[in-house]
One Martini backbone bead per residue (centre of mass of N, CA, C, O) as a GRO file, in nm:
protein
  310
    1MET     BB    1  -8.021   7.226  10.507
    2SER     BB    2  -8.159   6.967  10.653
    3VAL     BB    3  -8.084   6.756  10.949
    4LEU     BB    4  -8.317   6.560  11.017
    5PRO     BB    5  -8.255   6.307  10.843
    6LEU     BB    6  -7.980   6.253  10.981
    7VAL     BB    7  -8.088   6.218  11.266
    8ALA     BB    8  -8.279   5.984  11.207
    9CYS     BB    9  -8.060   5.788  11.106
   10ALA     BB   10  -7.882   5.792  11.363
   11LEU     BB   11  -8.113   5.681  11.555
   12ALA     BB   12  -8.164   5.407  11.379
   13LEU     BB   13  -7.901   5.243  11.340
   14PRO     BB   14  -7.879   5.050  11.602
   15PHE     BB   15  -8.139   4.872  11.490
   16PHE     BB   16  -7.950   4.763  11.218
   17LEU     BB   17  -7.706   4.684  11.395
   18TRP     BB   18  -7.454   4.542  11.527
   19GLY     BB   19  -7.294   4.592  11.821
   20PHE     BB   20  -7.005   4.670  11.716
   21ARG     BB   21  -7.093   4.900  11.527
   22THR     BB   22  -7.214   5.074  11.747
   23TYR     BB   23  -6.952   5.105  11.902
   24GLN     BB   24  -6.794   5.244  11.673
   25LEU     BB   25  -6.984   5.490  11.646
   26ALA     BB   26  -6.933   5.595  11.930
   27PHE     BB   27  -6.630   5.642  11.879
   28ALA     BB   28  -6.666   5.838  11.642
   29ALA     BB   29  -6.808   6.054  11.815
   30SER     BB   30  -6.567   6.102  11.998
   31HIS     BB   31  -6.374   6.196  11.777
   32ALA     BB   32  -6.551   6.432  11.675
   33ILE     BB   33  -6.536   6.600  11.933
   34ALA     BB   34  -6.230   6.640  11.930
   35ILE     BB   35  -6.215   6.769  11.644
   36LEU     BB   36  -6.397   7.007  11.703
   37GLY     BB   37  -6.197   7.141  11.899
   38LEU     BB   38  -5.965   7.164  11.691
   39ASN     BB   39  -6.117   7.342  11.486
   40LEU     BB   40  -6.130   7.587  11.673
   41VAL     BB   41  -5.825   7.625  11.709
   42ALA     BB   42  -5.717   7.590  11.406
   43GLY     BB   43  -5.948   7.706  11.219
   44GLN     BB   44  -6.032   7.975  11.379
   45ALA     BB   45  -5.737   8.062  11.518
   46GLY     BB   46  -5.468   7.930  11.377
   47VAL     BB   47  -5.379   7.696  11.589
   48ILE     BB   48  -5.147   7.450  11.598
   49SER     BB   49  -5.228   7.155  11.764
   50LEU     BB   50  -5.010   6.892  11.927
   51GLY     BB   51  -5.193   6.855  12.225
   52HIS     BB   52  -5.486   6.729  12.223
   53GLY     BB   53  -5.435   6.446  12.355
   54ALA     BB   54  -5.384   6.550  12.643
   55PHE     BB   55  -5.680   6.637  12.704
   56TYR     BB   56  -5.801   6.365  12.645
   57GLY     BB   57  -5.648   6.224  12.875
   58LEU     BB   58  -5.754   6.401  13.106
   59GLY     BB   59  -6.049   6.319  13.070
   60ALA     BB   60  -6.010   6.015  13.112
   61TYR     BB   61  -5.880   6.041  13.403
   62THR     BB   62  -6.109   6.184  13.536
   63MET     BB   63  -6.305   5.954  13.507
   64ALA     BB   64  -6.136   5.729  13.644
   65VAL     BB   65  -6.083   5.862  13.921
   66LEU     BB   66  -6.378   5.914  14.002
   67MET     BB   67  -6.471   5.615  13.985
   68ARG     BB   68  -6.237   5.466  14.151
   69GLN     BB   69  -6.166   5.680  14.393
   70ALA     BB   70  -6.462   5.840  14.442
   71GLY     BB   71  -6.734   5.686  14.337
   72THR     BB   72  -6.856   5.796  14.094
   73SER     BB   73  -7.027   5.855  13.826
   74ALA     BB   74  -7.020   5.869  13.488
   75TYR     BB   75  -7.188   6.136  13.464
   76ALA     BB   76  -7.003   6.306  13.643
   77GLY     BB   77  -6.754   6.271  13.459
   78ILE     BB   78  -6.875   6.415  13.209
   79LEU     BB   79  -6.894   6.689  13.362
   80ALA     BB   80  -6.594   6.718  13.475
   81ALA     BB   81  -6.394   6.691  13.237
   82PRO     BB   82  -6.445   6.968  13.088
   83LEU     BB   83  -6.376   7.147  13.334
   84VAL     BB   84  -6.085   7.062  13.374
   85CYS     BB   85  -5.995   7.126  13.078
   86LEU     BB   86  -6.076   7.419  13.072
   87ALA     BB   87  -5.876   7.513  13.289
   88ALA     BB   88  -5.618   7.396  13.158
   89GLY     BB   89  -5.646   7.542  12.883
   90TYR     BB   90  -5.637   7.833  12.990
   91ALA     BB   91  -5.365   7.818  13.135
   92PHE     BB   92  -5.201   7.736  12.887
   93GLY     BB   93  -5.284   7.973  12.703
   94ARG     BB   94  -5.160   8.200  12.880
   95ILE     BB   95  -4.866   8.101  12.857
   96VAL     BB   96  -4.850   8.075  12.518
   97ALA     BB   97  -4.965   8.338  12.382
   98PRO     BB   98  -4.687   8.508  12.328
   99LEU     BB   99  -4.627   8.319  12.115
  100ALA     BB  100  -4.547   8.220  11.830
  101ARG     BB  101  -4.687   8.000  11.623
  102PHE     BB  102  -4.450   7.799  11.606
  103TYR     BB  103  -4.391   7.787  11.919
  104LEU     BB  104  -4.675   7.704  12.000
  105ALA     BB  105  -4.673   7.428  11.862
  106LEU     BB  106  -4.431   7.321  12.028
  107ALA     BB  107  -4.568   7.345  12.305
  108THR     BB  108  -4.794   7.138  12.244
  109PHE     BB  109  -4.600   6.902  12.191
  110THR     BB  110  -4.480   6.898  12.475
  111LEU     BB  111  -4.744   6.820  12.609
  112ALA     BB  112  -4.775   6.544  12.465
  113LEU     BB  113  -4.507   6.430  12.595
  114ALA     BB  114  -4.561   6.483  12.909
  115VAL     BB  115  -4.825   6.342  13.002
  116PRO     BB  116  -4.754   6.035  12.992
  117GLN     BB  117  -4.517   6.063  13.195
  118THR     BB  118  -4.681   6.179  13.430
  119LEU     BB  119  -4.877   5.931  13.461
  120LYS     BB  120  -4.620   5.742  13.551
  121SER     BB  121  -4.578   5.855  13.809
  122SER     BB  122  -4.521   5.758  14.133
  123HIS     BB  123  -4.692   5.992  14.269
  124LEU     BB  124  -4.966   5.901  14.089
  125THR     BB  125  -5.028   5.594  14.109
  126PRO     BB  126  -5.262   5.582  14.325
  127TRP     BB  127  -5.450   5.723  14.098
  128THR     BB  128  -5.353   5.609  13.791
  129GLY     BB  129  -5.175   5.323  13.797
  130GLY     BB  130  -4.977   5.390  13.600
  131VAL     BB  131  -4.878   5.163  13.363
  132GLN     BB  132  -5.145   4.986  13.425
  133GLY     BB  133  -5.375   5.147  13.500
  134LEU     BB  134  -5.742   5.158  13.455
  135TYR     BB  135  -6.042   5.012  13.543
  136LEU     BB  136  -6.377   5.000  13.419
  137ASP     BB  137  -6.741   5.032  13.486
  138ARG     BB  138  -6.977   5.023  13.264
  139PRO     BB  139  -7.279   5.129  13.245
  140GLY     BB  140  -7.593   5.084  13.188
  141PRO     BB  141  -7.896   5.129  13.132
  142PRO     BB  142  -8.162   5.237  13.244
  143ALA     BB  143  -8.431   5.150  13.387
  144GLY     BB  144  -8.657   5.067  13.118
  145VAL     BB  145  -8.450   5.077  12.885
  146PRO     BB  146  -8.476   4.922  12.552
  147VAL     BB  147  -8.144   4.880  12.556
  148SER     BB  148  -7.832   4.844  12.507
  149GLN     BB  149  -7.526   4.934  12.602
  150ASP     BB  150  -7.424   5.029  12.324
  151GLN     BB  151  -7.673   5.198  12.252
  152TRP     BB  152  -7.668   5.393  12.488
  153TRP     BB  153  -7.376   5.512  12.431
  154TYR     BB  154  -7.445   5.612  12.155
  155PHE     BB  155  -7.663   5.817  12.241
  156VAL     BB  156  -7.481   5.980  12.426
  157ALA     BB  157  -7.269   6.056  12.211
  158LEU     BB  158  -7.470   6.187  12.015
  159GLY     BB  159  -7.574   6.405  12.210
  160LEU     BB  160  -7.296   6.539  12.261
  161LEU     BB  161  -7.241   6.605  11.967
  162GLY     BB  162  -7.487   6.783  11.917
  163LEU     BB  163  -7.419   6.989  12.137
  164GLY     BB  164  -7.138   7.063  12.025
  165LEU     BB  165  -7.236   7.172  11.751
  166TRP     BB  166  -7.418   7.395  11.860
  167ILE     BB  167  -7.205   7.550  12.020
  168ALA     BB  168  -7.000   7.594  11.790
  169ARG     BB  169  -7.184   7.749  11.597
  170ASN     BB  170  -7.246   7.983  11.794
  171LEU     BB  171  -6.954   8.066  11.844
  172VAL     BB  172  -6.871   8.135  11.553
  173ASN     BB  173  -7.127   8.358  11.533
  174SER     BB  174  -7.002   8.522  11.741
  175PRO     BB  175  -6.815   8.775  11.859
  176ALA     BB  176  -6.590   8.583  11.956
  177GLY     BB  177  -6.553   8.439  11.683
  178ARG     BB  178  -6.475   8.696  11.523
  179ALA     BB  179  -6.228   8.763  11.696
  180VAL     BB  180  -6.070   8.504  11.636
  181ARG     BB  181  -6.053   8.546  11.325
  182ALA     BB  182  -5.910   8.816  11.340
  183MET     BB  183  -5.661   8.703  11.485
  184ARG     BB  184  -5.586   8.511  11.250
  185ASP     BB  185  -5.580   8.720  10.997
  186HIS     BB  186  -5.537   9.011  11.187
  187PRO     BB  187  -5.358   9.068  11.456
  188ILE     BB  188  -5.287   9.369  11.451
  189ALA     BB  189  -5.570   9.483  11.396
  190ALA     BB  190  -5.701   9.349  11.642
  191GLN     BB  191  -5.531   9.494  11.855
  192VAL     BB  192  -5.610   9.784  11.768
  193ALA     BB  193  -5.928   9.713  11.820
  194GLY     BB  194  -5.905   9.566  12.128
  195ILE     BB  195  -5.805   9.278  12.118
  196ASP     BB  196  -5.736   9.016  12.338
  197LEU     BB  197  -5.516   8.783  12.252
  198ALA     BB  198  -5.463   8.621  12.511
  199HIS     BB  199  -5.754   8.562  12.588
  200TYR     BB  200  -5.851   8.426  12.318
  201THR     BB  201  -5.644   8.205  12.315
  202ALA     BB  202  -5.725   8.081  12.588
  203MET     BB  203  -6.025   8.036  12.523
  204ILE     BB  204  -5.991   7.840  12.279
  205PHE     BB  205  -5.831   7.632  12.434
  206ALA     BB  206  -6.048   7.571  12.643
  207VAL     BB  207  -6.268   7.471  12.451
  208GLY     BB  208  -6.103   7.251  12.311
  209ALA     BB  209  -6.040   7.096  12.576
  210ALA     BB  210  -6.332   7.030  12.654
  211TYR     BB  211  -6.389   6.851  12.414
  212ALA     BB  212  -6.160   6.651  12.472
  213GLY     BB  213  -6.267   6.567  12.753
  214ILE     BB  214  -6.528   6.435  12.665
  215ALA     BB  215  -6.401   6.233  12.470
  216GLY     BB  216  -6.218   6.093  12.681
  217ALA     BB  217  -6.445   5.998  12.870
  218LEU     BB  218  -6.585   5.820  12.661
  219ALA     BB  219  -6.342   5.639  12.592
  220ALA     BB  220  -6.305   5.519  12.873
  221LEU     BB  221  -6.582   5.376  12.874
  222LEU     BB  222  -6.559   5.212  12.607
  223LEU     BB  223  -6.285   5.065  12.706
  224ASP     BB  224  -6.257   5.022  13.027
  225PHE     BB  225  -5.976   5.194  12.990
  226VAL     BB  226  -5.659   5.327  13.119
  227ALA     BB  227  -5.346   5.458  12.969
  228PRO     BB  228  -5.068   5.629  12.885
  229GLU     BB  229  -5.025   5.486  12.592
  230SER     BB  230  -5.307   5.615  12.477
  231PHE     BB  231  -5.162   5.937  12.501
  232THR     BB  232  -4.986   6.013  12.274
  233TYR     BB  233  -4.870   6.209  12.018
  234TRP     BB  234  -5.014   6.039  11.797
  235LEU     BB  235  -5.301   6.127  11.867
  236SER     BB  236  -5.270   6.423  11.781
  237ILE     BB  237  -5.209   6.357  11.485
  238LEU     BB  238  -5.475   6.215  11.422
  239PHE     BB  239  -5.653   6.459  11.475
  240LEU     BB  240  -5.526   6.632  11.254
  241VAL     BB  241  -5.599   6.451  11.019
  242GLY     BB  242  -5.907   6.456  11.067
  243SER     BB  243  -5.935   6.762  11.034
  244VAL     BB  244  -5.828   6.790  10.744
  245PHE     BB  245  -6.018   6.585  10.608
  246GLY     BB  246  -6.293   6.719  10.700
  247GLY     BB  247  -6.240   7.027  10.794
  248MET     BB  248  -6.100   7.273  10.978
  249THR     BB  249  -6.320   7.524  10.925
  250SER     BB  250  -6.541   7.311  11.003
  251VAL     BB  251  -6.782   7.186  11.200
  252TRP     BB  252  -6.881   6.937  11.014
  253GLY     BB  253  -6.599   6.797  10.962
  254ALA     BB  254  -6.590   6.618  11.222
  255LEU     BB  255  -6.758   6.383  11.118
  256ALA     BB  256  -6.562   6.278  10.901
  257GLY     BB  257  -6.315   6.253  11.089
  258GLY     BB  258  -6.434   6.042  11.286
  259LEU     BB  259  -6.490   5.818  11.077
  260PHE     BB  260  -6.204   5.795  10.968
  261LEU     BB  261  -6.053   5.714  11.232
  262GLN     BB  262  -6.224   5.454  11.283
  263PHE     BB  263  -6.224   5.304  10.973
  264TRP     BB  264  -5.950   5.313  10.829
  265PRO     BB  265  -5.777   5.091  10.972
  266ASP     BB  266  -5.961   4.860  10.876
  267LEU     BB  267  -5.923   4.901  10.572
  268ALA     BB  268  -5.611   4.884  10.572
  269GLY     BB  269  -5.593   4.599  10.716
  270THR     BB  270  -5.701   4.432  10.469
  271VAL     BB  271  -5.425   4.474  10.326
  272SER     BB  272  -5.221   4.629  10.550
  273ARG     BB  273  -5.094   4.715  10.858
  274ASN     BB  274  -4.836   4.877  10.743
  275LEU     BB  275  -5.015   5.110  10.585
  276ALA     BB  276  -5.162   5.302  10.778
  277ILE     BB  277  -4.946   5.519  10.850
  278PRO     BB  278  -4.848   5.610  10.566
  279VAL     BB  279  -5.137   5.691  10.469
  280PHE     BB  280  -5.190   5.911  10.668
  281GLY     BB  281  -4.968   6.099  10.563
  282ALA     BB  282  -5.062   6.113  10.268
  283LEU     BB  283  -5.349   6.225  10.329
  284LEU     BB  284  -5.260   6.489  10.454
  285VAL     BB  285  -5.129   6.601  10.196
  286LEU     BB  286  -5.362   6.556   9.992
  287SER     BB  287  -5.579   6.716  10.139
  288ALA     BB  288  -5.429   6.991  10.133
  289GLN     BB  289  -5.408   6.996   9.812
  290LEU     BB  290  -5.699   6.885   9.693
  291MET     BB  291  -5.873   6.955   9.984
  292PRO     BB  292  -5.862   7.228  10.179
  293GLY     BB  293  -6.176   7.185  10.290
  294GLY     BB  294  -6.236   6.909  10.269
  295VAL     BB  295  -6.520   6.739  10.286
  296ALA     BB  296  -6.692   6.988  10.358
  297GLY     BB  297  -6.608   7.153  10.106
  298ILE     BB  298  -6.725   6.961   9.893
  299VAL     BB  299  -7.016   6.950   9.995
  300GLY     BB  300  -7.065   7.257   9.980
  301ALA     BB  301  -7.013   7.285   9.674
  302MET     BB  302  -7.236   7.089   9.581
  303ALA     BB  303  -7.474   7.239   9.718
  304GLU     BB  304  -7.434   7.504   9.562
  305ARG     BB  305  -7.478   7.393   9.276
  306LEU     BB  306  -7.766   7.289   9.325
  307ARG     BB  307  -7.885   7.564   9.400
  308LEU     BB  308  -7.815   7.712   9.123
  309ARG     BB  309  -7.989   7.509   8.937
  310ARG     BB  310  -8.283   7.590   9.056
   0.00000   0.00000   0.00000
């Protein structure tokens, strides 16, 4: 199935929506990039990461510190954030790789708990702003580009999402992707076949962290603000919910997961703001039980049925 019609619709949307909706869609693209990284870690490698929000926060603070303290441009921050998170993800992956899956998940949860507290540290306050956080000045579109600020950053987010999807799809179909799935499905056989489990675990953590870093950098710009309380363990759980809902083993499931995370709280809030969190939990359970392949699995099954009928 060609994705060109979907790309054309995505490019045209900002010209038919009012500014705030365009802003929300840019944020949904940011969420989708983060979930895409989690899908690679959890869906392809089979490692449930409860610390994805920590790398998201690291990417956001990389952007904020570079813009506020070093005076670099926002575009330099977008380039630097995934590189910083790539290195941090690989280092963390090498440390936790020897752990069994259950203990590895606990280690990632510890990371999610530790990062917000570390950002509040008085030793880092001159750089991070401590509990007060940092304000950013999001730049507008380049001179001569006839779009608004929200439209420009929507197109930037959409372009980064498209690039991320292309890289993820190629990675999944590469020898490294097949080695990661072998490690997930048959770890002992993979080790006997000569696959370095520690290296591939660290590698997939690094790639997933890089995706989270880009998403965090975009979120920092879209919010024009970063603070430690924005990157608590709850954010990692939300990414996990979005991943399960969209389809954890699918690259394309990240799109549905990003839209869900962005727009579900608004829909739930129209009924009762107190229902949003309980329903998130219920949907996580129901998604796992009723549609184990997520939205992407349902769409794929429907497309296969249509193909067989022709």
